LODRENFI-680761 format. One line per field, with one value per residue (C-alpha): residue number from 1; residue in three letters; chain; x, y, z. Coordinates in nm, 3 decimals, m for minus. Layout:
# LODRENFI-680761
num (NUM,...)
residu (ALA,...)
chaine (A,...)
X (X,...)
Y (Y,...)
Z (Z,...)
//
This chain:
# LODRENFI-680761
num (1,2,3,4,5,6,7,8,9,10,11,12,13,14,15,16,17,18,19,20,21,22,23,24,25,26,27,28,29,30,31,32,33,34,35,36,37,38,39,40,41,42,43,44,45,46,47,48,49,50,51,52,53,54,55,56,57,58,59,60,61,62,63,64,65,66,67,68,69,70,71,72,73,74,75,76,77,78,79,80,81,82,83,84,85,86,87,88,89,90,91,92,93,94,95,96,97,98,99,100,101,102,103,104)
residu (MET,LYS,ASN,ARG,LEU,LEU,ALA,LEU,LEU,VAL,SER,ALA,ALA,ALA,LEU,SER,LEU,GLN,PRO,ALA,LEU,ALA,GLN,ASP,GLY,LEU,ALA,LEU,PHE,ASN,SER,LYS,PRO,CYS,ALA,ALA,CYS,HIS,SER,VAL,ASP,SER,LYS,ARG,VAL,GLY,PRO,ALA,LEU,LYS,ASP,VAL,ALA,GLN,LYS,ASN,THR,GLY,VAL,LYS,ASP,ALA,ALA,THR,THR,LEU,ALA,SER,HIS,ILE,LYS,ASN,GLY,THR,GLN,GLY,ASN,TRP,GLY,PRO,ILE,PRO,MET,PRO,PRO,ASN,PRO,VAL,THR,ASP,ASP,GLU,ALA,LYS,VAL,LEU,ALA,GLU,TRP,ILE,LEU,SER,LEU,LYS)
chaine (A,A,A,A,A,A,A,A,A,A,A,A,A,A,A,A,A,A,A,A,A,A,A,A,A,A,A,A,A,A,A,A,A,A,A,A,A,A,A,A,A,A,A,A,A,A,A,A,A,A,A,A,A,A,A,A,A,A,A,A,A,A,A,A,A,A,A,A,A,A,A,A,A,A,A,A,A,A,A,A,A,A,A,A,A,A,A,A,A,A,A,A,A,A,A,A,A,A,A,A,A,A,A,A)
X (8.784,8.481,8.701,8.926,8.630,8.477,8.807,8.839,8.486,8.538,8.865,8.705,8.417,8.654,8.860,8.553,8.438,8.765,8.701,8.344,8.467,8.721,8.460,8.195,8.445,8.578,8.228,8.119,8.435,8.368,8.004,8.086,8.280,8.585,8.765,8.769,9.041,9.178,9.316,9.424,9.791,9.887,9.835,9.587,9.436,9.422,9.654,9.662,9.432,9.717,9.906,9.603,9.594,9.966,9.946,9.664,9.818,9.797,9.605,9.332,8.980,9.121,8.812,8.578,8.791,8.835,8.461,8.394,8.646,8.487,8.135,8.204,8.521,8.849,9.142,9.507,9.571,9.744,9.824,9.628,9.371,9.049,8.851,8.485,8.202,8.081,7.727,7.749,7.549,7.711,7.714,7.871,8.138,8.217,8.244,8.470,8.690,8.732,8.805,9.066,9.234,9.256,9.463,9.812)
Y (9.769,9.971,10.270,10.056,9.902,10.244,10.380,10.081,10.128,10.500,10.432,10.166,10.398,10.681,10.454,10.321,10.675,10.771,10.570,10.700,11.059,11.001,10.851,11.114,11.399,11.285,11.230,11.573,11.734,11.576,11.688,12.055,12.308,12.265,12.040,12.318,12.496,12.235,11.883,11.662,11.636,11.926,12.299,12.421,12.768,12.708,12.510,12.131,12.014,11.822,12.152,12.311,12.023,12.056,12.434,12.388,12.105,12.200,12.522,12.581,12.576,12.496,12.299,12.585,12.844,12.628,12.554,12.929,12.988,12.712,12.850,13.225,13.250,13.412,13.604,13.640,13.307,13.153,13.456,13.723,13.500,13.500,13.188,13.263,13.154,12.801,12.665,12.444,12.415,12.467,12.088,12.026,12.288,12.117,11.773,11.915,12.096,11.788,11.573,11.818,11.831,11.451,11.453,11.433)
Z (19.593,19.481,19.395,19.178,19.000,18.940,18.807,18.577,18.443,18.385,18.202,17.984,17.897,17.804,17.582,17.407,17.324,17.151,16.828,16.816,16.845,16.569,16.339,16.415,16.390,16.055,15.915,16.036,15.896,15.558,15.560,15.619,15.408,15.635,15.386,15.127,15.326,15.568,15.557,15.842,15.750,15.524,15.491,15.232,15.261,15.636,15.860,15.881,16.157,16.320,16.344,16.512,16.761,16.831,16.879,17.130,17.333,17.699,17.631,17.888,17.738,17.393,17.289,17.381,17.205,16.896,16.880,16.888,16.607,16.400,16.442,16.438,16.232,16.329,16.188,16.276,16.449,16.145,15.933,15.748,15.575,15.778,15.855,15.786,16.013,15.941,15.920,16.228,16.547,16.886,16.937,16.594,16.662,16.992,16.827,16.556,16.810,17.027,16.722,16.593,16.933,16.933,16.610,16.755)
//
């Protein structure tokens, strides 16, 4: 009985965090220069964020890798145009990465 109650509480907590992550991720995305090159649904200079989420579905450590790409920049993952480093903290990069990966 205790195990079921604990599982129920953990599930409820996880579900309640999802809307907060979406709201915080979107607000953070809009407050940073990300939107100059990316949109949620369509390609601009960089790929659509939903495409990034889809490409990383099931990839081990995708959030960590994506957070590093957001903070430090990257080149060659989506073609020849490089993504420059972004002015984000490690925590902001993690929030953005987790938010992007939730966009399925």
